[in-house]
HTML snippet that shows the backbone in 3Dmol.js (N, CA, C, O; Angstrom):
<script src="https://3Dmol.org/build/3Dmol-min.js"></script>
<div id="view" style="width:600px;height:400px;position:relative"></div>
<script>
const pdb = `
ATOM      1  N   MET A   1     -88.415  46.273 202.613  1.00  0.00           N
ATOM      2  CA  MET A   1     -88.639  46.487 201.042  1.00  0.00           C
ATOM      3  C   MET A   1     -90.114  47.448 200.841  1.00  0.00           C
ATOM      4  O   MET A   1     -91.155  46.986 201.309  1.00  0.00           O
ATOM      5  N   ASN A   2     -90.134  48.721 200.164  1.00  0.00           N
ATOM      6  CA  ASN A   2     -91.528  49.120 199.911  1.00  0.00           C
ATOM      7  C   ASN A   2     -92.225  48.562 198.675  1.00  0.00           C
ATOM      8  O   ASN A   2     -92.002  47.659 197.869  1.00  0.00           O
ATOM      9  N   ALA A   3     -93.052  49.375 198.848  1.00  0.00           N
ATOM     10  CA  ALA A   3     -94.030  48.746 197.367  1.00  0.00           C
ATOM     11  C   ALA A   3     -93.306  48.898 195.893  1.00  0.00           C
ATOM     12  O   ALA A   3     -93.462  48.094 194.974  1.00  0.00           O
ATOM     13  N   ASN A   4     -92.540  50.001 195.843  1.00  0.00           N
ATOM     14  CA  ASN A   4     -91.574  50.150 194.649  1.00  0.00           C
ATOM     15  C   ASN A   4     -90.726  49.209 194.240  1.00  0.00           C
ATOM     16  O   ASN A   4     -90.645  48.774 193.092  1.00  0.00           O
ATOM     17  N   THR A   5     -89.955  48.818 195.366  1.00  0.00           N
ATOM     18  CA  THR A   5     -88.853  47.942 194.930  1.00  0.00           C
ATOM     19  C   THR A   5     -89.725  46.484 194.841  1.00  0.00           C
ATOM     20  O   THR A   5     -89.330  45.627 194.051  1.00  0.00           O
ATOM     21  N   GLU A   6     -90.748  46.272 195.555  1.00  0.00           N
ATOM     22  CA  GLU A   6     -91.244  44.840 195.253  1.00  0.00           C
ATOM     23  C   GLU A   6     -92.066  44.899 193.673  1.00  0.00           C
ATOM     24  O   GLU A   6     -92.112  43.906 192.948  1.00  0.00           O
ATOM     25  N   SER A   7     -92.566  45.965 193.372  1.00  0.00           N
ATOM     26  CA  SER A   7     -93.123  46.105 192.140  1.00  0.00           C
ATOM     27  C   SER A   7     -91.728  45.787 191.081  1.00  0.00           C
ATOM     28  O   SER A   7     -91.768  44.909 190.219  1.00  0.00           O
ATOM     29  N   GLN A   8     -90.564  46.634 191.318  1.00  0.00           N
ATOM     30  CA  GLN A   8     -89.578  46.216 190.280  1.00  0.00           C
ATOM     31  C   GLN A   8     -88.872  44.771 190.200  1.00  0.00           C
ATOM     32  O   GLN A   8     -88.338  44.252 189.220  1.00  0.00           O
ATOM     33  N   ALA A   9     -89.024  44.245 191.564  1.00  0.00           N
ATOM     34  CA  ALA A   9     -88.467  42.873 191.808  1.00  0.00           C
ATOM     35  C   ALA A   9     -89.564  41.719 191.039  1.00  0.00           C
ATOM     36  O   ALA A   9     -89.258  40.758 190.333  1.00  0.00           O
ATOM     37  N   GLY A  10     -90.677  42.106 191.376  1.00  0.00           N
ATOM     38  CA  GLY A  10     -91.866  41.523 190.448  1.00  0.00           C
ATOM     39  C   GLY A  10     -91.799  41.545 188.873  1.00  0.00           C
ATOM     40  O   GLY A  10     -92.207  40.616 188.176  1.00  0.00           O
ATOM     41  N   SER A  11     -91.306  42.570 188.445  1.00  0.00           N
ATOM     42  CA  SER A  11     -91.146  42.907 187.086  1.00  0.00           C
ATOM     43  C   SER A  11     -90.025  42.192 186.488  1.00  0.00           C
ATOM     44  O   SER A  11     -90.085  41.679 185.370  1.00  0.00           O
ATOM     45  N   GLN A  12     -89.028  42.167 187.228  1.00  0.00           N
ATOM     46  CA  GLN A  12     -87.586  41.741 186.857  1.00  0.00           C
ATOM     47  C   GLN A  12     -87.901  40.136 186.855  1.00  0.00           C
ATOM     48  O   GLN A  12     -87.375  39.490 185.949  1.00  0.00           O
ATOM     49  N   ALA A  13     -88.621  39.526 187.688  1.00  0.00           N
ATOM     50  CA  ALA A  13     -89.244  37.863 187.643  1.00  0.00           C
ATOM     51  C   ALA A  13     -89.913  37.694 186.067  1.00  0.00           C
ATOM     52  O   ALA A  13     -89.439  36.818 185.344  1.00  0.00           O
ATOM     53  N   ASN A  14     -90.735  38.334 185.694  1.00  0.00           N
ATOM     54  CA  ASN A  14     -91.353  38.246 184.463  1.00  0.00           C
ATOM     55  C   ASN A  14     -90.631  38.707 183.223  1.00  0.00           C
ATOM     56  O   ASN A  14     -91.203  38.830 182.140  1.00  0.00           O
ATOM     57  N   ARG A  15     -89.490  38.930 183.399  1.00  0.00           N
ATOM     58  CA  ARG A  15     -88.763  39.413 182.001  1.00  0.00           C
ATOM     59  C   ARG A  15     -87.794  38.301 181.548  1.00  0.00           C
ATOM     60  O   ARG A  15     -86.799  37.906 182.156  1.00  0.00           O
ATOM     61  N   PRO A  16     -88.199  37.939 180.552  1.00  0.00           N
ATOM     62  CA  PRO A  16     -87.515  36.888 179.546  1.00  0.00           C
ATOM     63  C   PRO A  16     -85.760  37.224 179.304  1.00  0.00           C
ATOM     64  O   PRO A  16     -85.345  38.245 178.755  1.00  0.00           O
ATOM     65  N   GLU A  17     -85.000  36.259 179.780  1.00  0.00           N
ATOM     66  CA  GLU A  17     -83.487  36.083 179.454  1.00  0.00           C
ATOM     67  C   GLU A  17     -83.373  36.779 178.082  1.00  0.00           C
ATOM     68  O   GLU A  17     -84.091  36.548 177.110  1.00  0.00           O
ATOM     69  N   LEU A  18     -82.422  37.614 178.146  1.00  0.00           N
ATOM     70  CA  LEU A  18     -81.885  38.126 176.732  1.00  0.00           C
ATOM     71  C   LEU A  18     -80.959  37.153 176.273  1.00  0.00           C
ATOM     72  O   LEU A  18     -79.984  36.670 176.851  1.00  0.00           O
ATOM     73  N   PRO A  19     -81.571  36.873 174.768  1.00  0.00           N
ATOM     74  CA  PRO A  19     -80.630  35.809 174.008  1.00  0.00           C
ATOM     75  C   PRO A  19     -79.418  36.690 173.657  1.00  0.00           C
ATOM     76  O   PRO A  19     -79.293  37.899 173.848  1.00  0.00           O
ATOM     77  N   ASP A  20     -78.431  35.700 173.023  1.00  0.00           N
ATOM     78  CA  ASP A  20     -77.323  35.761 172.772  1.00  0.00           C
ATOM     79  C   ASP A  20     -77.486  36.487 171.546  1.00  0.00           C
ATOM     80  O   ASP A  20     -76.518  37.200 171.282  1.00  0.00           O
ATOM     81  N   HIS A  21     -78.494  36.515 170.666  1.00  0.00           N
ATOM     82  CA  HIS A  21     -78.386  37.120 169.356  1.00  0.00           C
ATOM     83  C   HIS A  21     -79.889  37.307 169.359  1.00  0.00           C
ATOM     84  O   HIS A  21     -80.757  36.447 169.516  1.00  0.00           O
ATOM     85  N   LEU A  22     -80.035  38.792 169.125  1.00  0.00           N
ATOM     86  CA  LEU A  22     -81.359  39.404 168.847  1.00  0.00           C
ATOM     87  C   LEU A  22     -81.681  40.563 167.913  1.00  0.00           C
ATOM     88  O   LEU A  22     -80.809  41.430 167.968  1.00  0.00           O
ATOM     89  N   SER A  23     -82.603  40.814 167.134  1.00  0.00           N
ATOM     90  CA  SER A  23     -82.823  41.522 166.037  1.00  0.00           C
ATOM     91  C   SER A  23     -84.041  42.145 166.564  1.00  0.00           C
ATOM     92  O   SER A  23     -84.800  41.643 167.393  1.00  0.00           O
ATOM     93  N   ILE A  24     -84.193  43.731 165.785  1.00  0.00           N
ATOM     94  CA  ILE A  24     -85.318  44.357 165.931  1.00  0.00           C
ATOM     95  C   ILE A  24     -86.302  43.952 164.774  1.00  0.00           C
ATOM     96  O   ILE A  24     -87.491  43.873 165.082  1.00  0.00           O
ATOM     97  N   ASP A  25     -85.923  43.679 163.431  1.00  0.00           N
ATOM     98  CA  ASP A  25     -86.577  43.439 162.297  1.00  0.00           C
ATOM     99  C   ASP A  25     -87.453  42.147 162.651  1.00  0.00           C
ATOM    100  O   ASP A  25     -86.924  41.104 163.035  1.00  0.00           O
ATOM    101  N   VAL A  26     -88.804  42.296 162.496  1.00  0.00           N
ATOM    102  CA  VAL A  26     -89.580  41.058 162.674  1.00  0.00           C
ATOM    103  C   VAL A  26     -89.695  39.804 162.019  1.00  0.00           C
ATOM    104  O   VAL A  26     -90.292  38.761 162.288  1.00  0.00           O
ATOM    105  N   ARG A  27     -88.712  40.309 160.764  1.00  0.00           N
ATOM    106  CA  ARG A  27     -88.771  39.232 159.596  1.00  0.00           C
ATOM    107  C   ARG A  27     -87.494  38.138 160.127  1.00  0.00           C
ATOM    108  O   ARG A  27     -87.514  36.983 159.699  1.00  0.00           O
ATOM    109  N   SER A  28     -86.522  38.534 160.970  1.00  0.00           N
ATOM    110  CA  SER A  28     -85.489  37.967 161.356  1.00  0.00           C
ATOM    111  C   SER A  28     -85.797  36.863 162.350  1.00  0.00           C
ATOM    112  O   SER A  28     -86.387  37.086 163.407  1.00  0.00           O
ATOM    113  N   PRO A  29     -85.387  35.698 161.983  1.00  0.00           N
ATOM    114  CA  PRO A  29     -85.228  34.616 162.664  1.00  0.00           C
ATOM    115  C   PRO A  29     -84.745  34.910 164.214  1.00  0.00           C
ATOM    116  O   PRO A  29     -85.154  34.200 165.133  1.00  0.00           O
ATOM    117  N   HIS A  30     -84.031  35.780 164.385  1.00  0.00           N
ATOM    118  CA  HIS A  30     -83.416  36.288 165.738  1.00  0.00           C
ATOM    119  C   HIS A  30     -84.265  37.335 166.357  1.00  0.00           C
ATOM    120  O   HIS A  30     -83.760  38.000 167.261  1.00  0.00           O
ATOM    121  N   HIS A  31     -85.582  37.589 165.965  1.00  0.00           N
ATOM    122  CA  HIS A  31     -86.334  38.241 166.549  1.00  0.00           C
ATOM    123  C   HIS A  31     -87.466  37.525 167.663  1.00  0.00           C
ATOM    124  O   HIS A  31     -88.252  36.615 167.395  1.00  0.00           O
ATOM    125  N   VAL A  32     -87.302  38.195 168.931  1.00  0.00           N
ATOM    126  CA  VAL A  32     -88.051  37.667 170.322  1.00  0.00           C
ATOM    127  C   VAL A  32     -89.034  38.750 170.786  1.00  0.00           C
ATOM    128  O   VAL A  32     -88.638  39.633 171.546  1.00  0.00           O
ATOM    129  N   ALA A  33     -90.442  38.707 170.307  1.00  0.00           N
ATOM    130  CA  ALA A  33     -91.235  39.631 170.701  1.00  0.00           C
ATOM    131  C   ALA A  33     -91.279  39.598 172.366  1.00  0.00           C
ATOM    132  O   ALA A  33     -91.398  40.657 172.982  1.00  0.00           O
ATOM    133  N   ALA A  34     -91.212  38.765 172.819  1.00  0.00           N
ATOM    134  CA  ALA A  34     -91.676  38.790 174.308  1.00  0.00           C
ATOM    135  C   ALA A  34     -90.271  39.637 174.792  1.00  0.00           C
ATOM    136  O   ALA A  34     -90.610  40.431 175.669  1.00  0.00           O
ATOM    137  N   VAL A  35     -89.101  39.713 174.568  1.00  0.00           N
ATOM    138  CA  VAL A  35     -88.297  40.751 175.199  1.00  0.00           C
ATOM    139  C   VAL A  35     -88.312  42.206 174.496  1.00  0.00           C
ATOM    140  O   VAL A  35     -87.410  42.977 174.822  1.00  0.00           O
ATOM    141  N   PHE A  36     -88.968  42.499 173.852  1.00  0.00           N
ATOM    142  CA  PHE A  36     -89.568  43.994 173.242  1.00  0.00           C
ATOM    143  C   PHE A  36     -90.610  44.288 174.426  1.00  0.00           C
ATOM    144  O   PHE A  36     -90.834  45.426 174.839  1.00  0.00           O
ATOM    145  N   GLU A  37     -91.153  43.254 174.868  1.00  0.00           N
ATOM    146  CA  GLU A  37     -92.063  43.865 175.302  1.00  0.00           C
ATOM    147  C   GLU A  37     -91.570  44.854 176.530  1.00  0.00           C
ATOM    148  O   GLU A  37     -92.386  45.640 177.011  1.00  0.00           O
ATOM    149  N   HIS A  38     -90.234  44.798 177.021  1.00  0.00           N
ATOM    150  CA  HIS A  38     -89.654  45.755 178.008  1.00  0.00           C
ATOM    151  C   HIS A  38     -88.405  46.539 177.510  1.00  0.00           C
ATOM    152  O   HIS A  38     -87.712  46.141 176.574  1.00  0.00           O
ATOM    153  N   ASP A  39     -88.211  47.485 178.086  1.00  0.00           N
ATOM    154  CA  ASP A  39     -87.314  48.218 177.476  1.00  0.00           C
ATOM    155  C   ASP A  39     -85.779  47.572 177.827  1.00  0.00           C
ATOM    156  O   ASP A  39     -85.299  47.129 178.869  1.00  0.00           O
ATOM    157  N   VAL A  40     -85.284  47.723 176.548  1.00  0.00           N
ATOM    158  CA  VAL A  40     -83.706  46.732 176.307  1.00  0.00           C
ATOM    159  C   VAL A  40     -82.632  47.947 176.096  1.00  0.00           C
ATOM    160  O   VAL A  40     -82.885  48.950 175.427  1.00  0.00           O
ATOM    161  N   GLY A  41     -81.518  47.729 176.703  1.00  0.00           N
ATOM    162  CA  GLY A  41     -80.466  48.802 176.310  1.00  0.00           C
ATOM    163  C   GLY A  41     -79.324  48.038 175.891  1.00  0.00           C
ATOM    164  O   GLY A  41     -79.186  46.910 176.364  1.00  0.00           O
ATOM    165  N   ILE A  42     -78.427  48.518 175.017  1.00  0.00           N
ATOM    166  CA  ILE A  42     -77.403  47.785 174.657  1.00  0.00           C
ATOM    167  C   ILE A  42     -75.913  48.949 175.058  1.00  0.00           C
ATOM    168  O   ILE A  42     -75.905  50.180 175.081  1.00  0.00           O
ATOM    169  N   ARG A  43     -74.901  48.071 175.303  1.00  0.00           N
ATOM    170  CA  ARG A  43     -74.053  48.899 176.173  1.00  0.00           C
ATOM    171  C   ARG A  43     -72.694  48.244 175.110  1.00  0.00           C
ATOM    172  O   ARG A  43     -72.214  47.117 175.235  1.00  0.00           O
ATOM    173  N   PHE A  44     -72.264  49.287 174.077  1.00  0.00           N
ATOM    174  CA  PHE A  44     -71.199  49.065 173.232  1.00  0.00           C
ATOM    175  C   PHE A  44     -69.781  49.438 173.315  1.00  0.00           C
ATOM    176  O   PHE A  44     -69.499  50.562 172.898  1.00  0.00           O
ATOM    177  N   ASN A  45     -68.714  48.606 173.837  1.00  0.00           N
ATOM    178  CA  ASN A  45     -67.678  49.025 174.484  1.00  0.00           C
ATOM    179  C   ASN A  45     -67.584  49.877 175.435  1.00  0.00           C
ATOM    180  O   ASN A  45     -66.661  50.692 175.448  1.00  0.00           O
ATOM    181  N   GLY A  46     -68.462  49.837 176.329  1.00  0.00           N
ATOM    182  CA  GLY A  46     -68.584  50.492 177.696  1.00  0.00           C
ATOM    183  C   GLY A  46     -69.604  52.099 177.491  1.00  0.00           C
ATOM    184  O   GLY A  46     -69.643  52.960 178.370  1.00  0.00           O
ATOM    185  N   LYS A  47     -70.170  52.176 176.472  1.00  0.00           N
ATOM    186  CA  LYS A  47     -71.064  53.256 176.182  1.00  0.00           C
ATOM    187  C   LYS A  47     -72.179  52.608 175.434  1.00  0.00           C
ATOM    188  O   LYS A  47     -72.211  51.745 174.557  1.00  0.00           O
ATOM    189  N   GLU A  48     -73.253  53.433 176.182  1.00  0.00           N
ATOM    190  CA  GLU A  48     -74.791  53.153 175.597  1.00  0.00           C
ATOM    191  C   GLU A  48     -75.115  53.410 174.493  1.00  0.00           C
ATOM    192  O   GLU A  48     -75.012  54.613 174.255  1.00  0.00           O
ATOM    193  N   ARG A  49     -75.613  52.579 173.356  1.00  0.00           N
ATOM    194  CA  ARG A  49     -76.121  52.859 172.073  1.00  0.00           C
ATOM    195  C   ARG A  49     -77.472  53.004 172.080  1.00  0.00           C
ATOM    196  O   ARG A  49     -78.095  52.375 172.935  1.00  0.00           O
ATOM    197  N   HIS A  50     -77.974  53.591 171.431  1.00  0.00           N
ATOM    198  CA  HIS A  50     -79.555  53.763 171.190  1.00  0.00           C
ATOM    199  C   HIS A  50     -80.091  53.516 169.571  1.00  0.00           C
ATOM    200  O   HIS A  50     -81.259  53.749 169.260  1.00  0.00           O
ATOM    201  N   ASP A  51     -79.226  53.087 168.734  1.00  0.00           N
ATOM    202  CA  ASP A  51     -79.485  53.089 167.500  1.00  0.00           C
ATOM    203  C   ASP A  51     -78.991  51.371 166.708  1.00  0.00           C
ATOM    204  O   ASP A  51     -78.768  51.014 165.551  1.00  0.00           O
ATOM    205  N   VAL A  52     -78.991  50.751 167.898  1.00  0.00           N
ATOM    206  CA  VAL A  52     -78.711  49.153 167.410  1.00  0.00           C
ATOM    207  C   VAL A  52     -79.973  48.644 167.208  1.00  0.00           C
ATOM    208  O   VAL A  52     -81.013  48.854 167.833  1.00  0.00           O
ATOM    209  N   GLU A  53     -79.641  47.621 165.808  1.00  0.00           N
ATOM    210  CA  GLU A  53     -80.916  47.243 165.135  1.00  0.00           C
ATOM    211  C   GLU A  53     -80.657  45.554 165.491  1.00  0.00           C
ATOM    212  O   GLU A  53     -81.578  44.741 165.565  1.00  0.00           O
ATOM    213  N   GLU A  54     -79.424  45.275 165.661  1.00  0.00           N
ATOM    214  CA  GLU A  54     -79.341  43.816 165.863  1.00  0.00           C
ATOM    215  C   GLU A  54     -77.909  43.760 166.829  1.00  0.00           C
ATOM    216  O   GLU A  54     -77.098  44.671 166.992  1.00  0.00           O
ATOM    217  N   TYR A  55     -77.888  42.383 167.406  1.00  0.00           N
ATOM    218  CA  TYR A  55     -76.341  42.266 168.142  1.00  0.00           C
ATOM    219  C   TYR A  55     -76.151  40.649 168.394  1.00  0.00           C
ATOM    220  O   TYR A  55     -77.022  39.782 168.317  1.00  0.00           O
ATOM    221  N   CYS A  56     -74.905  40.516 168.683  1.00  0.00           N
ATOM    222  CA  CYS A  56     -74.609  39.236 168.878  1.00  0.00           C
ATOM    223  C   CYS A  56     -73.433  39.280 170.263  1.00  0.00           C
ATOM    224  O   CYS A  56     -72.363  39.887 170.218  1.00  0.00           O
ATOM    225  N   VAL A  57     -73.924  38.507 171.417  1.00  0.00           N
ATOM    226  CA  VAL A  57     -72.948  38.915 172.261  1.00  0.00           C
ATOM    227  C   VAL A  57     -71.643  37.998 172.304  1.00  0.00           C
ATOM    228  O   VAL A  57     -70.557  38.408 172.712  1.00  0.00           O
ATOM    229  N   SER A  58     -71.890  36.653 171.815  1.00  0.00           N
ATOM    230  CA  SER A  58     -71.017  35.370 171.612  1.00  0.00           C
ATOM    231  C   SER A  58     -69.813  36.035 170.662  1.00  0.00           C
ATOM    232  O   SER A  58     -68.605  36.067 170.899  1.00  0.00           O
ATOM    233  N   GLU A  59     -70.592  36.590 169.428  1.00  0.00           N
ATOM    234  CA  GLU A  59     -69.557  37.066 168.517  1.00  0.00           C
ATOM    235  C   GLU A  59     -68.758  38.515 168.734  1.00  0.00           C
ATOM    236  O   GLU A  59     -67.616  38.685 168.305  1.00  0.00           O
ATOM    237  N   GLY A  60     -69.309  39.267 169.266  1.00  0.00           N
ATOM    238  CA  GLY A  60     -69.025  40.403 169.819  1.00  0.00           C
ATOM    239  C   GLY A  60     -69.285  41.483 168.630  1.00  0.00           C
ATOM    240  O   GLY A  60     -68.414  42.225 168.174  1.00  0.00           O
ATOM    241  N   TRP A  61     -70.473  41.441 168.263  1.00  0.00           N
ATOM    242  CA  TRP A  61     -70.887  42.811 167.088  1.00  0.00           C
ATOM    243  C   TRP A  61     -72.050  43.107 167.282  1.00  0.00           C
ATOM    244  O   TRP A  61     -72.830  42.294 167.778  1.00  0.00           O
ATOM    245  N   ILE A  62     -72.473  44.543 166.870  1.00  0.00           N
ATOM    246  CA  ILE A  62     -73.618  44.937 166.730  1.00  0.00           C
ATOM    247  C   ILE A  62     -73.938  45.343 165.249  1.00  0.00           C
ATOM    248  O   ILE A  62     -72.947  45.487 164.533  1.00  0.00           O
ATOM    249  N   LYS A  63     -75.056  45.532 164.729  1.00  0.00           N
ATOM    250  CA  LYS A  63     -75.350  46.304 163.675  1.00  0.00           C
ATOM    251  C   LYS A  63     -76.237  47.592 163.598  1.00  0.00           C
ATOM    252  O   LYS A  63     -77.308  47.536 164.203  1.00  0.00           O
ATOM    253  N   VAL A  64     -76.044  48.304 163.185  1.00  0.00           N
ATOM    254  CA  VAL A  64     -76.379  49.892 162.868  1.00  0.00           C
ATOM    255  C   VAL A  64     -76.673  50.435 161.559  1.00  0.00           C
ATOM    256  O   VAL A  64     -76.092  49.971 160.578  1.00  0.00           O
ATOM    257  N   PRO A  65     -77.522  51.377 161.444  1.00  0.00           N
ATOM    258  CA  PRO A  65     -77.864  51.944 160.008  1.00  0.00           C
ATOM    259  C   PRO A  65     -76.800  52.796 159.612  1.00  0.00           C
ATOM    260  O   PRO A  65     -76.164  53.429 160.455  1.00  0.00           O
ATOM    261  N   ALA A  66     -76.571  52.859 158.483  1.00  0.00           N
ATOM    262  CA  ALA A  66     -75.563  53.707 157.881  1.00  0.00           C
ATOM    263  C   ALA A  66     -76.280  55.100 157.363  1.00  0.00           C
ATOM    264  O   ALA A  66     -76.486  55.515 156.222  1.00  0.00           O
ATOM    265  N   GLY A  67     -76.515  55.539 158.390  1.00  0.00           N
ATOM    266  CA  GLY A  67     -77.093  57.008 157.840  1.00  0.00           C
ATOM    267  C   GLY A  67     -78.592  56.780 157.334  1.00  0.00           C
ATOM    268  O   GLY A  67     -79.347  55.946 157.834  1.00  0.00           O
ATOM    269  N   LYS A  68     -78.868  57.493 156.449  1.00  0.00           N
ATOM    270  CA  LYS A  68     -80.115  57.481 155.623  1.00  0.00           C
ATOM    271  C   LYS A  68     -79.960  56.565 154.466  1.00  0.00           C
ATOM    272  O   LYS A  68     -80.966  56.332 153.796  1.00  0.00           O
ATOM    273  N   THR A  69     -78.637  55.922 154.092  1.00  0.00           N
ATOM    274  CA  THR A  69     -78.829  54.946 152.945  1.00  0.00           C
ATOM    275  C   THR A  69     -79.501  53.729 153.174  1.00  0.00           C
ATOM    276  O   THR A  69     -79.334  53.045 154.184  1.00  0.00           O
ATOM    277  N   LEU A  70     -80.408  53.401 152.064  1.00  0.00           N
ATOM    278  CA  LEU A  70     -81.389  52.453 151.801  1.00  0.00           C
ATOM    279  C   LEU A  70     -80.606  50.918 150.780  1.00  0.00           C
ATOM    280  O   LEU A  70     -79.743  50.957 149.904  1.00  0.00           O
ATOM    281  N   ASP A  71     -81.012  50.261 151.099  1.00  0.00           N
ATOM    282  CA  ASP A  71     -80.429  48.880 149.821  1.00  0.00           C
ATOM    283  C   ASP A  71     -81.784  48.975 149.282  1.00  0.00           C
ATOM    284  O   ASP A  71     -82.740  49.625 149.705  1.00  0.00           O
ATOM    285  N   ARG A  72     -81.655  47.961 147.944  1.00  0.00           N
ATOM    286  CA  ARG A  72     -82.369  47.915 146.439  1.00  0.00           C
ATOM    287  C   ARG A  72     -83.756  47.646 147.248  1.00  0.00           C
ATOM    288  O   ARG A  72     -84.690  48.249 146.720  1.00  0.00           O
ATOM    289  N   LYS A  73     -84.050  47.047 148.163  1.00  0.00           N
ATOM    290  CA  LYS A  73     -85.231  46.462 148.860  1.00  0.00           C
ATOM    291  C   LYS A  73     -85.851  47.550 149.714  1.00  0.00           C
ATOM    292  O   LYS A  73     -86.971  47.319 150.171  1.00  0.00           O
ATOM    293  N   GLY A  74     -85.296  48.648 149.972  1.00  0.00           N
ATOM    294  CA  GLY A  74     -85.791  49.877 150.759  1.00  0.00           C
ATOM    295  C   GLY A  74     -85.566  49.663 152.263  1.00  0.00           C
ATOM    296  O   GLY A  74     -86.149  50.287 153.149  1.00  0.00           O
ATOM    297  N   GLN A  75     -84.656  48.711 152.438  1.00  0.00           N
ATOM    298  CA  GLN A  75     -84.232  48.440 153.921  1.00  0.00           C
ATOM    299  C   GLN A  75     -83.050  49.250 154.251  1.00  0.00           C
ATOM    300  O   GLN A  75     -82.352  49.519 153.274  1.00  0.00           O
ATOM    301  N   PRO A  76     -82.529  49.847 155.738  1.00  0.00           N
ATOM    302  CA  PRO A  76     -81.597  50.728 156.021  1.00  0.00           C
ATOM    303  C   PRO A  76     -80.339  49.628 155.589  1.00  0.00           C
ATOM    304  O   PRO A  76     -80.458  48.406 155.673  1.00  0.00           O
ATOM    305  N   LEU A  77     -79.196  50.297 155.142  1.00  0.00           N
ATOM    306  CA  LEU A  77     -78.115  49.755 155.072  1.00  0.00           C
ATOM    307  C   LEU A  77     -77.275  49.430 156.450  1.00  0.00           C
ATOM    308  O   LEU A  77     -77.071  50.401 157.178  1.00  0.00           O
ATOM    309  N   MET A  78     -76.834  48.312 156.821  1.00  0.00           N
ATOM    310  CA  MET A  78     -76.256  48.188 158.088  1.00  0.00           C
ATOM    311  C   MET A  78     -74.996  48.085 158.024  1.00  0.00           C
ATOM    312  O   MET A  78     -74.516  47.450 157.085  1.00  0.00           O
ATOM    313  N   LEU A  79     -74.074  48.733 159.086  1.00  0.00           N
ATOM    314  CA  LEU A  79     -72.862  48.696 159.214  1.00  0.00           C
ATOM    315  C   LEU A  79     -72.647  47.563 160.548  1.00  0.00           C
ATOM    316  O   LEU A  79     -73.304  47.628 161.588  1.00  0.00           O
ATOM    317  N   LYS A  80     -71.633  46.577 160.276  1.00  0.00           N
ATOM    318  CA  LYS A  80     -71.162  45.786 161.531  1.00  0.00           C
ATOM    319  C   LYS A  80     -70.189  46.213 161.978  1.00  0.00           C
ATOM    320  O   LYS A  80     -69.114  46.297 161.385  1.00  0.00           O
ATOM    321  N   LEU A  81     -70.488  46.645 163.418  1.00  0.00           N
ATOM    322  CA  LEU A  81     -69.293  47.239 164.540  1.00  0.00           C
ATOM    323  C   LEU A  81     -68.882  46.189 165.429  1.00  0.00           C
ATOM    324  O   LEU A  81     -69.823  45.748 166.090  1.00  0.00           O
ATOM    325  N   LYS A  82     -67.693  45.614 165.666  1.00  0.00           N
ATOM    326  CA  LYS A  82     -67.433  44.635 166.339  1.00  0.00           C
ATOM    327  C   LYS A  82     -66.494  45.473 168.078  1.00  0.00           C
ATOM    328  O   LYS A  82     -65.837  46.483 168.330  1.00  0.00           O
ATOM    329  N   GLY A  83     -66.873  44.585 168.629  1.00  0.00           N
ATOM    330  CA  GLY A  83     -66.333  45.011 170.194  1.00  0.00           C
ATOM    331  C   GLY A  83     -67.452  44.455 171.288  1.00  0.00           C
ATOM    332  O   GLY A  83     -68.497  43.913 170.926  1.00  0.00           O
ATOM    333  N   GLN A  84     -67.126  44.642 172.534  1.00  0.00           N
ATOM    334  CA  GLN A  84     -67.733  44.146 173.587  1.00  0.00           C
ATOM    335  C   GLN A  84     -69.213  44.584 173.485  1.00  0.00           C
ATOM    336  O   GLN A  84     -69.480  45.767 173.273  1.00  0.00           O
ATOM    337  N   VAL A  85     -70.234  43.596 173.642  1.00  0.00           N
ATOM    338  CA  VAL A  85     -71.577  43.834 173.613  1.00  0.00           C
ATOM    339  C   VAL A  85     -72.098  43.398 174.828  1.00  0.00           C
ATOM    340  O   VAL A  85     -71.768  42.285 175.239  1.00  0.00           O
ATOM    341  N   GLU A  86     -72.911  44.145 175.508  1.00  0.00           N
ATOM    342  CA  GLU A  86     -73.505  43.971 176.915  1.00  0.00           C
ATOM    343  C   GLU A  86     -75.017  44.433 176.948  1.00  0.00           C
ATOM    344  O   GLU A  86     -75.216  45.626 177.176  1.00  0.00           O
ATOM    345  N   PRO A  87     -76.119  43.589 176.738  1.00  0.00           N
ATOM    346  CA  PRO A  87     -77.294  43.967 176.785  1.00  0.00           C
ATOM    347  C   PRO A  87     -78.018  44.108 178.184  1.00  0.00           C
ATOM    348  O   PRO A  87     -77.605  43.295 179.011  1.00  0.00           O
ATOM    349  N   PHE A  88     -78.707  44.703 178.494  1.00  0.00           N
ATOM    350  CA  PHE A  88     -79.653  44.878 179.795  1.00  0.00           C
ATOM    351  C   PHE A  88     -80.798  45.329 179.758  1.00  0.00           C
ATOM    352  O   PHE A  88     -81.199  45.779 178.685  1.00  0.00           O
ATOM    353  N   TYR A  89     -81.469  45.338 180.666  1.00  0.00           N
ATOM    354  CA  TYR A  89     -82.828  45.690 180.529  1.00  0.00           C
ATOM    355  C   TYR A  89     -82.879  47.092 181.514  1.00  0.00           C
ATOM    356  O   TYR A  89     -82.294  47.027 182.595  1.00  0.00           O
ATOM    357  N   ARG A  90     -83.518  48.242 181.170  1.00  0.00           N
ATOM    358  CA  ARG A  90     -83.646  49.379 181.464  1.00  0.00           C
ATOM    359  C   ARG A  90     -84.431  49.325 182.881  1.00  0.00           C
ATOM    360  O   ARG A  90     -84.722  50.368 183.466  1.00  0.00           O
TER     361      ARG A  90
END
`;
const viewer = $3Dmol.createViewer("view");
viewer.addModel(pdb, "pdb");
viewer.setStyle({}, {cartoon: {color: "spectrum"}});
viewer.zoomTo();
viewer.render();
</script>
């Protein structure tokens, strides 16, 4: 092992396990700040998505913003897409 792989192995040990349900919104009960200290990726139906706001692995859905549309409280309007969800650390 070289120093680079040792540092990667050490950082992987410090990463918290990815939860079944995770949200970017800090007001959500499904927001886990410790997870966002690391770079998280979402693979949806085999393709990596960069616009995911919330996901649930067991129920098989993600929430993505619907363009620039806002709800009456000024939050982005979300679309729920169903399919295979695979969260991972980059």
